[in-house]
C-alpha positions in Angstrom: 66.4 -172.1 4.8 66.3 -171.4 8.8 69.6 -172.3 10.4 69.6 -172.7 14.5 73.1 -171.9 16.1 72.7 -173.2 19.7 75.0 -174.1 22.7 74.5 -178.2 23.3 75.9 -178.4 26.5 73.8 -175.5 28.0 74.2 -175.4 32.0 71.1 -175.5 34.4 67.8 -176.9 34.5 66.1 -174.4 32.6 68.5 -174.3 30.0 68.3 -177.6 29.5 64.6 -177.5 29.3 64.9 -174.8 26.7 67.3 -176.6 24.4 64.9 -179.6 24.7 61.9 -177.7 23.3 64.1 -176.1 20.9 64.6 -179.4 19.2 60.8 -179.8 19.6 59.8 -176.5 17.8 62.6 -176.3 15.2 62.1 -179.7 13.6 62.5 -178.3 10.1 65.3 -176.2 10.8 68.8 -176.5 10.3 70.8 -177.1 13.7 74.1 -176.1 14.3 76.0 -177.0 17.6 78.7 -175.1 18.9 81.8 -176.4 20.8 83.5 -173.8 22.3 83.8 -169.9 22.1 84.0 -168.5 19.1 82.2 -171.5 17.3 79.3 -169.3 17.0 80.8 -166.6 14.9 81.9 -169.2 12.2 78.5 -171.4 12.1 76.9 -168.3 11.6 78.9 -167.0 8.5 78.6 -170.3 7.1 74.9 -170.8 7.3 74.5 -167.2 5.9 77.1 -167.9 2.9 75.0 -171.1 2.4 71.9 -169.1 1.8 70.1 -169.0 5.1 67.3 -166.6 5.2 67.3 -166.5 8.9 70.1 -167.2 11.5 68.4 -168.2 15.0 70.8 -167.3 18.0 69.5 -169.7 20.4 71.1 -168.9 23.6 71.8 -166.0 25.8 73.2 -162.6 25.0 76.6 -163.9 24.3 75.7 -166.6 21.7 73.9 -163.4 20.2 76.8 -161.4 20.1 79.0 -163.9 18.5 75.9 -164.8 16.0 75.9 -160.9 15.0 79.3 -160.8 14.3 79.4 -164.0 12.0 76.4 -162.6 10.3 78.1 -159.3 9.6 81.3 -161.5 8.2 78.7 -161.8 5.2 77.8 -159.8 2.3 75.7 -157.5 3.2 73.0 -157.8 0.3 73.0 -161.6 1.4 73.0 -161.4 4.9 70.7 -163.6 6.5 67.9 -162.0 9.0 68.9 -162.3 13.1 66.4 -163.8 15.3 66.8 -164.8 18.9 65.5 -167.5 20.7 66.1 -166.9 24.8 67.8 -169.3 26.7 70.1 -167.5 28.6 70.2 -165.8 32.2 69.4 -162.4 31.4 68.5 -162.3 27.5 69.0 -158.4 27.3 68.1 -158.4 23.7 65.6 -161.1 23.4 63.8 -158.8 25.8 64.7 -155.6 24.0 63.0 -156.9 20.7 60.1 -158.0 22.3 60.0 -161.7 21.9 58.4 -164.0 24.3 59.9 -166.2 27.2 57.7 -169.2 26.3 59.7 -171.5 23.9 56.5 -172.5 21.8 55.6 -168.5 21.6 58.8 -167.5 20.8 59.6 -170.1 17.9 56.4 -168.9 16.2 57.5 -165.6 16.6 60.6 -166.5 15.0 58.1 -168.1 11.8 56.1 -165.1 11.7 58.5 -163.4 9.7 58.3 -160.0 11.2 61.2 -158.3 10.2 63.0 -154.5 11.1 66.4 -153.3 10.1 68.5 -152.1 12.9 71.8 -150.8 13.2 74.9 -152.5 14.7 77.6 -150.8 16.8 81.5 -151.4 16.5 84.2 -151.5 18.8 87.4 -150.7 17.6 90.2 -151.0 19.6 93.9 -152.5 19.8 93.0 -156.2 19.3 90.9 -155.6 16.7 86.9 -154.9 15.9 83.8 -156.4 17.7 80.3 -155.7 17.0 77.4 -155.3 19.0 73.6 -155.2 18.9 72.8 -153.8 22.8 74.9 -152.6 25.1 79.0 -152.3 26.1 80.4 -150.7 29.0 83.8 -149.6 30.7 85.1 -148.7 34.1 82.9 -150.4 36.9 80.8 -152.3 34.8 83.2 -153.7 32.8 85.0 -155.1 36.2 82.0 -156.5 37.5 81.4 -158.5 34.4 84.9 -159.8 35.4 84.1 -160.9 38.6 80.8 -162.5 38.1 80.7 -166.4 38.3 77.7 -168.5 36.7 76.4 -169.8 40.1 75.7 -166.6 41.0 73.9 -165.5 38.1 72.1 -168.3 38.2 70.9 -167.5 42.0 70.8 -163.9 41.9 69.8 -163.2 38.0 70.6 -159.5 36.8 71.4 -158.4 40.6 74.5 -160.8 40.4 75.8 -157.8 38.4 74.9 -155.3 40.6 76.1 -157.2 43.9 79.7 -157.6 41.9 79.7 -154.3 40.8 79.5 -153.4 44.9 82.3 -155.2 45.3 84.4 -153.5 43.0 85.2 -150.6 45.5 87.7 -152.9 47.2 90.0 -152.0 44.8 90.7 -148.4 42.9 88.1 -147.4 40.6 89.8 -146.0 37.2 88.4 -143.2 35.5 86.5 -143.2 32.2 87.3 -140.3 29.9 84.3 -140.1 27.4 84.1 -137.8 24.2 81.2 -137.4 21.7 80.6 -135.1 19.3 83.0 -132.6 20.7 81.1 -133.0 24.7 83.3 -134.7 27.2 82.4 -136.5 30.6 84.6 -138.4 32.8 83.6 -140.7 35.9 83.9 -144.2 37.2 81.4 -146.0 34.8 80.5 -145.4 31.4 77.5 -147.0 29.1 77.1 -147.1 25.4 73.5 -148.2 24.7 72.4 -149.4 21.1 69.1 -150.4 22.8 67.1 -149.1 25.7 67.8 -152.3 28.5 71.0 -153.0 30.5 71.1 -156.3 32.8 67.3 -157.4 31.9 65.0 -154.8 33.0 67.3 -151.7 33.5 65.9 -148.9 31.3 69.6 -146.8 31.2 68.7 -145.5 27.6 64.6 -145.2 28.2 64.4 -142.9 24.6 67.1 -144.9 22.7 65.9 -146.5 19.1 67.8 -149.1 17.6 67.6 -147.8 14.0 68.4 -144.1 14.5 71.8 -144.2 13.6 73.4 -143.2 16.9 74.6 -144.5 20.2 73.3 -143.3 23.7 76.1 -142.8 26.5 75.5 -142.0 30.3 78.7 -141.6 32.4 78.2 -141.8 36.2 80.4 -139.1 37.6 80.8 -139.9 41.3 83.0 -143.0 42.6 80.9 -144.2 45.6 78.1 -147.0 46.3 75.1 -144.4 46.6 75.4 -143.0 43.6 75.1 -146.4 42.0 72.7 -147.3 44.1 70.7 -144.5 43.0 71.6 -145.0 39.4 70.5 -148.2 39.6 67.0 -147.3 41.2 66.6 -144.9 38.9 67.1 -147.2 35.5 64.5 -149.9 37.1 61.9 -147.2 37.1 63.0 -145.7 33.5 64.0 -142.5 35.4 67.3 -142.6 34.3 67.5 -139.6 31.8 66.9 -137.3 34.9 69.3 -138.2 37.3 71.7 -135.9 38.5 75.2 -136.7 39.3 75.2 -138.8 35.3 76.1 -137.2 32.3 73.7 -138.1 29.1 75.6 -137.7 25.7 74.5 -139.1 22.2 76.3 -139.1 18.8 77.8 -141.9 16.0 81.0 -141.7 17.4 82.2 -142.7 21.0 85.7 -142.3 22.3 86.8 -143.6 25.5 90.3 -143.9 27.3 91.8 -143.7 31.0 94.9 -142.9 32.3 94.6 -145.8 34.2 96.2 -149.0 32.4 93.9 -151.5 34.1 90.7 -149.8 32.7 88.8 -152.2 30.6 85.9 -152.3 28.5 82.7 -154.8 27.9 80.6 -155.8 25.1 77.6 -157.5 25.6 78.5 -159.4 28.9 82.2 -160.0 27.6 85.2 -158.7 28.7 86.8 -157.8 25.5 90.1 -155.7 25.8 92.1 -152.5 27.4 91.0 -149.1 26.6 91.3 -146.7 24.7 88.2 -147.9 22.2 86.3 -146.1 19.3 82.4 -147.3 18.9 80.7 -146.3 15.7 77.8 -147.5 14.0 76.8 -149.0 11.0 73.5 -147.7 10.5 70.3 -150.4 9.3 72.9 -153.0 8.3 70.9 -156.0 10.0 67.6 -157.2 9.6 65.9 -158.5 12.7 63.0 -160.7 13.9 60.7 -158.9 16.1 58.4 -160.1 18.6 55.0 -159.6 19.4 55.7 -157.9 22.8 58.4 -155.4 20.9 57.8 -151.6 22.7 56.9 -148.6 20.4 59.8 -146.7 19.2 62.3 -149.3 20.2 62.4 -149.9 16.4 60.7 -147.9 13.5 57.5 -148.8 11.2 59.5 -150.0 8.4 59.4 -153.5 7.8 60.1 -155.5 4.4 
């Protein structure tokens, strides 16, 4: 059985068109509509416990994250595979997996059954635990996400986050302190990646793999717009790993804290809470359907 978790009230002409095409191509699947925030978590868990083989997250990265958190509540021995049908503004994780942007082709890839095992990240903080598959961040990144509005995302796409980030300098920027495997770094922006991409095509972690049991960390050391602009350009061209003024760390446990009480962190585009937070890894705990355009090295060659 294939279950599809989707948002029937997705806004924008593109989202509505994708939703109509989803209904056409997914005729033999069980369609599960959300009604509000958090519903995708419960629906994904219910589908898994009902015996679904694959649960499709039809939406953007927020929908994917909720579905992942629901699937991870199902016992690992019975846990369905995750597939992504991209319908959001940016669709970072769908890009990471090499999924087609064409609805018919994307559904064909879902049905192809090409699956790999991947790691799942876990953010643990005072408010509880939140799992993720792509990227989390703190400092400028989290503050920018709090400022982005839906209309700006529709108009500018991924650049909406860059624009919002530049506006963050209107207030004091908190310093984020990061510790990984005994090494430390601090600065106004800290990103933790399970995959390579951030905000669409920005390759912040070009050497990252989704199944290596590790998290990759980048910390921007200096709080001024020129440093951010250089980092953005380097990430766009896949050269973020060699950029001066950026600390690069790697490990299976990442701790973040800040002396400023208002410093917050985000998980896959969702403002989650205040620091401190610890990020860990559940290695190869989720099977995922991959697309034909999956880049080499993003996932290993082991398939079921």
